[in-house]
N, C-alpha and C positions, 0 to 999 in steps of 0.2 A: 308641545304645549298646544293643546287640541281643544279646550273648551271654548264655547262661543263668546265668553266675556274676555279670552285672554287676547292680548296684544301679539300679532304675529311677527316675529324677527327670527326667521330661521337661524341667523348666524348665533344667537344667544339661547337656543333652546336647551343647550346643556348648562347654563349658568344659573346661579341664584338670582332672582330678579327683586329689585325695589320698585313697586309703583309709587311714584313721588306724586301726590296730590297737594297742588298749590297754585297760588294765583299771584300775579304781577302786584295787586293793589293791597295786598296785605302786608304788614309791616313784619309780622312773625315769620313769613316764608321768604321775604327778602333778607331777614337776618339768619335764618337757617339754611339757605340754599349755598352760602360760602361754605358754612361748616360742612355739609354734605359733599360739596365738590371737593373739599381738600381731602376727606375720607376716601371718596370715590378714586381720585387719582393716585393715592397711595396704594389702594388695593389694585389697581389696573396695573403699575409698576410691579407689584410683588406676583403678578398673574393669578390672582385669587379666584378668578371665575365669577366675578360680580358686574352685573349690569343694572342701569336704573333708567326707567322710563317715566318720562313726565305726564301726568294726567292733569291737563290745565283746566283750572276752574277760572280762566279770565273770561271777561264778558265780550271782547272784540278781538279780532286777528292782529292789529297792531302791537296791543298790550301783550298778548301771547308771544308774539315774535320777538319784541324786545326781551322778554323775559326768558325765553328760551335761548338767546344769544349768550346768555350769561352762563349758560350751562353745558358740561362736555358730552351729555348723553342724549339718546333720541327722545323723541315724544310721539304720542298719538296725536295724529293729523288733528288740526284745531276744528275742521269741518264735519270730523266724524262724531257727531254728537251722540249717535245710537252706541257706540262703543263707550264713550265716557259715561253715558248715563248707565250702562249695565255695570261697568266697573265700580261706579260710586254705589250702585244699590246692592252690588254683590258684597262689597265691603263695608257696607253701612257707613259711609264716610259723612260725618257730620260736622267735622271741624278740621281745619288746615294750620299747619302744615301735617301732613300724614304720610308716613313711609311703611306701606305694606310690603314685607318681604315673602317671596314666595319661593320653593323650592323647583328644581327643574321639572318635576312632574305636575306642578301646579299647587300642591299642598301649601297652606298657610304656615310660614315658619313662624313668622312674629306680625302680629295685628297692626302694630305702629311702632317701629323701631327709632322713630325720631328723637326720641328720649334718649336711647342707648348711644346714638350717634353724637348727640350733644355732650353727653357724659364721657365716652370712650373713644369717639372718633372711629377710625380703622380698626381698632383692637376689637370692637364689638362683633365683627364678622366670625362666623357665619349667622349670628343673631339667634342661636338657639337656645333653650332653656338652659341647656348645660354650659354653654359660654357665659351666660348672664349670671350664672350661679359662681362660675370661676372669677369673675371679674368683680363682683359684689365682695366676695370672701378677701380677694385681694386688697380692695378698699379698705375692709375693716383691719387688716394687718397694717396697712399704711397710716389709718387714722391712729390706731393704737400706738405706734411707735412715731407718730410725727413730732418733730421739734421745729423751731424756726429755722435752723440751719440746713435741715433737709427740705424745707418748702422753698427757702431761696436757692438752693443748690442747683435747681434747674436752671437757673439765670447764668451758671457757670461763671460767676464772679462772686468775690466775698465782700462786695461793698453795695450801698445804695447811694444816689445822688442827694445830696443836702446842700443845695444852692450850688455854691462855687467849689464844694470840696466832697470829697468821697467818704461816706460813712461806713465804718466796717459793720458787717452784720452783727459780729460778735458783741458789739455795743448795745444791740437791741435785746440779747437774750436776758430773761428774767424781767421784762416789762410786759404790759399790756399793749398789743400792738393792733391797730386797724388796718386791714388792707383795703384801700379804696379803689374800686373798679369804676372808672368815670371815663369821659371824653370831652373835648372841647365842644364837638359839634352836636351835644346832646343837651336840649333845653332843661329838661328835668335835673341833669347833673349840675349845670350851672347855677340853678337855684338852690341844690342842696349844698353845693360846695360853700356857699356863702354861710349857711347855717352851721355847717360842720366846722368850719373855720374859727366861728365865734365860739364854739363848744370846746375846740382845740385850745384856743386862746385862753379860755376860763380853766381848763384842766392844767394847763401849763402853770397859771398864775397861782394855782393851789399846789404846784410841786407834784402832782401826781406822776406816777412812774408809766406815762401814757404816751405812745408814739403812733404816728399814722405814715403808710408808705403807698404811695401812690401807684396803682398798677393800670399803665396806660392801655386803653382801648382805642386811642387815636387811631384814625386811618392813614395819617401822614405826619411827618416828624415836626411841621410847622404847628400843627394842631397839638400835639404833645407840648413842644415849647410855650404855647399860649396857655395851655392847662397849669403848667408848673409854675408860671408868673402868677397866677391866681391863687395858688395853694402855699401855705406856710410850711409844710411838712416834707418829709423826704419823698424819693420817687425812684422806682427802677429805671435803669437806663433805657432809651427807647429800642425796643427790639420785640417784635410781634411774636416770636415765639415763646419766651418765659410768660409774657402776659397770657397768651392762648393757654399755655400748659397749666398756670394757676386757675384762669377761668374755669376750665375743664376739671381739674382737681375739687374745685368747690362747687362745681355745677352752677356755675354764674350765667343766668338767662336773659338778665335785663340789667342795664345800668341807670341810674348808680346803684352799686351794690356795696355795703360795708361789712366786710368779715372781720371778725374780733378773734384774736388768738390771744390766749393767758399766758402769764409768766412762765409755766411749765410748757409752753410751746404746742399745747393742745388747742383745739377751736372751742372757742367759748360759744360763739353764735354767729349765724350767717345773716342774722337779721338786724344787723346793727344800724340800719338805715331807718328801721321802724322805730327801734328803741330811742333813736336820738330825736326822731319827729314826736314822741310820745312823752319822753321824760327829760330831754335836753341833757346838760352835763350831770344831771342825777343819776343817770344810767350807769354811769362808771361804777364798777369795772364791768358792767354787763352780764353779769353772772346771774344764774338762777335764783339764787338767793336774794340777791340786791332787787331784782324784778318783782319777786314775791313782796318785798318791804315796800316798794313803790305802789304795787297794787292795794296792798293792805291800807296803805295810808290814803290812795285814792278812793277806796271804799267808805274810809272814815269820814273824808272831806265831802264825799257826795252827799251825805247826810244833812248838809247845811245848805244844800242847792236847792233853789224851787223845783218843785216838782213838774212845774211846765213853764213856758214862757212864749212870747211873741217875739220874732226875729225880724229884721227889716228884708232879709233875702226870701221871705216866703209868706205866702198868706194865710196859712194854717198856725194853729198853735202846737208848739212842740212839747213832747212828754220828755221827762228823763228817763232813760232806760239803762239797764246793766248788762253784762254778758250774759247773765241768768234769766233777763227779761224780755229778751228780743235784740240786745245790742250784739255787737261783733264787729269784725274787721270792717273799716269803712274809710271813706276820702271825705274829709270835711268840706262842707259846702263853702265856708267862710274863708279859711286859709288854705285849701286844697291839699292840705297834708294828710297822712295817714291816720288812722284812729282805730282803737280797739277796745271794746267793752263800753264803759260808761259814755253817753253821748245824750244830746237833746235830738229827737227823733219825730218825724210826722209820720205817724203810722200809716196814714193812706198813701201819702206820696213817696215815701223813702228819701225825704229831704233829711240830712243829718249833720250835725255839728258837735264840735268838741264843748265840754262843758264850759271850758275857758273862755271859746271864743263866744258862747252864748252870754257869758257874764261880761266879757270885755268888749264886745260889740256895740257901736253906737247904733240907737234903734232898738236895741234888745229891751225887752220889759218882763218883768216878772209876772208870772200867773199865781196858779194856786201855790200858797207856801206848805 
């Protein structure tokens, strides 16, 4: 490795190198580091010829040192600003975490393999285009043959926990099942769990064939128990391996996440959280056909909403917009939940609220009819 921008580690000159651009202060780096570390350790055990080098984006030495202590790989010295700057410029690093994979001769194998490590772990090695094609083809085969039993087979058990009893997985076959990835230490999870519990109760009251299984992302068993105490549905036993495997299979990057599996065992949507926030229990069974019906109904209902209004949370008048006229994915500034398409929006400031929040909020007043 001889170019001026490369880090000199003679003992790893013959290995594939991952330059890991990250910072202690960024939550996504904090979340990705243990994922990368797990893959790294497994590759080391295999003698795969892979090394990682941290290129820190931290602003002070104590932060760098704290962060680096969580990693089993070497780092560019914190004080070597010239080297870090050249590496960032050479690979045009604009966002983190970023994992640039280099061949032993310094050629770029993959400009950012962080996504691959998230999805495939150590199986992504050596990160070449051919290997990625193999993994994606394997994914397609697995998704095509997916069943509920196969999904839970990675658990090594034939049951899930239901309060004080064990519920056979076979009893879930033929139902619409929500896989709920969550954790007790996550504030957004706590908020969404309350909403999801109300919707679960409503659907159960309507005798719908619907069940939810908690997939724990808790860091300790006490947290898992706290989570289960707040949830009226089933749960996987506490064991990090099956939960991580399911999270990787469904490419879960953040929590809470609600993946919905249909009666045939195939994935209906990985966007259950957003659909619940948008449509509540009307989203069931979460199929494309059902969502189209709801969107058409929303388009029709929007005709009766005022074209503009004043809202207590903003000083400017808000105008009604659709997905076709400037609307899109957003976080409602009134209820802080996700939205999509129709909204009241301040074109100048980007302030945006759901139509229903504009109508329901005290202090809202209609503008032009």
